[in-house]
N, C-alpha and C positions, 0 to 999 in steps of 0.2 A: 603325591596324591593322597587322595582323603579317602578311608573307607568307612562308611558307616556300618555298623551292626544294630538292627535290630533284636533289641533283648525284651523278653517279657519276666514280671518279677513276679512270684506264682507261690500261692500257699502252701506250707510244706506239705509236700503228699501225706507223709506218716501222720498228718492230724485229720481227725474226721472231718469230712466236707459236706456243706450242707449249702442250701439256698435262702436267702433271706426272703420270706413271702411278701415283704414291703416294698423292697426295692426291684427285688427279682435279680439279684446281683450274689454272687459267690461269695458266703460270711469268710472274711478275711483273717486269719490267725492273728497272733503278734509277731509270728516269724515270718519272713518272705525273704524266700531264694530264687537264685537264677534257675530258669526253666533247663533242665537236663539238655533240651532239643536244642537250644540257643550256645550252650558251651560249644556246640560244634562249629558254629558260625564264628565263633569267637575266635576259636584255633586257626579257623580256615584264615581269618583276616589277618591273622598274626604273621600266619606264615607267610601269606600275600605281601605282606608289608616287608619282611625280611627279606624277599626275592625282590622285590621293587627297592631297597634302600632306604631302610629309613619312612615310610609311607607312615601317616597319621590314622590310629583306628579311634574311632569317635563310637560309642555305644550311644544307641539312642533308645528311651526307652517312654510307657505311658501307663502312671500308674497313679493311685489314690495318695493322698495324705504326703505329698512329697518322699515317697518310700525309695530309699535307696540302699538296702541292704543285699539287694541281689545285685544289683548294678557293683557294689565292691568287691563281688566274687570277680567278675570281668575286669574291671580295673587292676584286680591281684594278680590275674594271670598273664597282664600285660598291655591292657589297652591305654591309651594316651588320656581320655577325657569322657568326659560323659554328658549328656544332656536329656534331664526327666520330665515331663509335662505331667503336670498335676492340674487338677480344675474339677470341682464340684458337676459341673454340667457335664462331665465326660464319667459320671456314675451310670452304669448300664449300657453304655457305647457299643454298638455293634462292628461288626468286622470293615464295615466300609469306613464308618468313621474313625476308628482306628489308626485305617490304612491312610486317611486322609490327615491325621495330624503329623504320623510319621513321614508323609510324604512331604510336610510341609517344614519341618525339621530337616530333611536332607536339603531343598533348597536354602533354607536357612543358614545352613552349616559350609553349603557348598560342597557335598560329597560327589566323588567321581564317580564311588561304586558303593551297592548297599548287597547286605549280606543278610540272610534271614535264614531262619528255619523252616523245614516246608510248613509246618503246622506247632503250635503250644500242645502241652502235654494237659492242659483244664481247658481248652477250646475246640480245637480241631476243628475250625472250619476248614482250612488249607489255603483260604481265598487270601490272604493279606498280604504275600509277597507281591501276586499279579496285580492287585488291585493298586498298589503303592506303584508298580513298574507303569501301570496304565495312567495313574495319575501324574506321573513325572513325564509320561510319553517315550518310557525308555524300554529298550528290550528287555523280556523277562526270560531270563535262561533257569530252568525248575527243574527240580530234582537229580540236583548235582551229585553226583558220588565221586569226583574227582574237576578239581580245577587246576587251569596252568592260565596264567597271565603272560603273552608275548607283546611287549611292549603296551601299546593300547589295544591289543585285540584278548578277547577273551574267549577262552575254550574249554568247554565243561563235557563231562560223560555224563550224558540224563539218562537215569535208571530205568530198565524198562523190563517187564516181564518176561523178555527172552533176552536179556544182556544189557547193553545200553548203543544210546545214538550219541555220535558227536555233535555239537549245537557251538557255533560261533559267532560272535557278535563284536561290534568293536566299542568302549567306553564312551559313554556312561552307560552304565547297566545295572538290574537288580538279579541276584543268583539266590535262589533256594536252595539250600543243602539238605539231602539225607541225614537218619542217625547212624553213624557209624563210619562217615566217610573219613574223619581222623580219630584219630585218639587224644581226648584234650587235655591240656598238660593241667595238672596239680598248683594251685599257689604257693610261692614260696614264703618261707616267715617274711625273707624282704621284701615279695611282691604285696605280702598283705597289709605291713608297716607302710609301705610307699602309697598304696594305695588310698589310704586316709589323707593324704594330703593332695591328691588329683583333683582336678577341678572338677565338678560338678555343676554344670547350668539348670537351674529352675525356671521352667516356663510355666506360664498360663495359657489357656486359649487366647485370651488378648493380647497377649505377646506376639501370637503367631496370626492373629488377624482373623481369628475363623468364629464359629460359634456353631452351638450345636441342636436341630430340631428335634422334635419330640419323637418321631416318625423313625430316627435315627438311632434307638435304642431299644434294646429287649424289654417289652412289655410283656410277656408270660414267657412263664418255663412248666413244661407240663411232662408225665412222665409218661415213658414208651409205652405202648398197649402191649399188655399181657399175649404172650403167642398163644394161639389156639390149638387145640390138637387137628393132626391133620386125617384126611379121609384115607382111610383103609378100602383098598380094591382086591380081593380075594379074586383069584382067576378061575371060573367055574366053567369057563369057555366063551364068556363075552366079556372078559376085563379089557379086551382090546377095544370094543366100544364104548365101554363105560369111560377108559380115559380120554379118547378122542371126544366125548359128550362135555367131558370135563375141563378139557382145554381149548373146547370151545366156549363154553359157558364163562371163562375169565380171560375170553378172549386173546388166546396165545394162538389159536388156529385163527 
């Protein structure tokens, strides 16, 4: 079995974050790290591989300038290899374009299972795992707080506001995991050293047979509107009518 883990390499959150007004992209510092949320996905994949008896865990990432610093962390944790897609055309790519790239890599490596975080800590769209599943035509098992693999059947506990739902599907499939699903292991010194020699394949859009249209990129980034003061209604006997009138004005009633 081959498990693909979608990982994102982000700028160190301890550094100041800013948007480049020309490219509309997040300015990236000199240091790239593995997104904390993706460490949970790597750990889950490694545990499933151990249960399955030697399954291969491949990290897949889309990053600028052939960046591999964050990917090396996942390799040091125990992943087998990695595939990184870098291409100048991907600057400012939106979530759907990212999903198209990742889905193409999944097809290329012949993965049986895809694991991803629910959302990245610098994007928060929360849409990429489901988009990857739709592009592949695979079932999407989302918001997993626990995962079990029984033969070719995946079973998850999908986190809900009231507890969890049990969701099952046959492989191949895509699973998105929530933060805290497991405790990610720390890379050992041996793991860090071995990660330096593990294979990392570098691909371009041409290698995947893809192209990016201008309408599939982020064209603008705007500040959120400032919150305005609310309306205060003092109860002098007519508060009920005023509240009803206000709710009617904003079309709640």
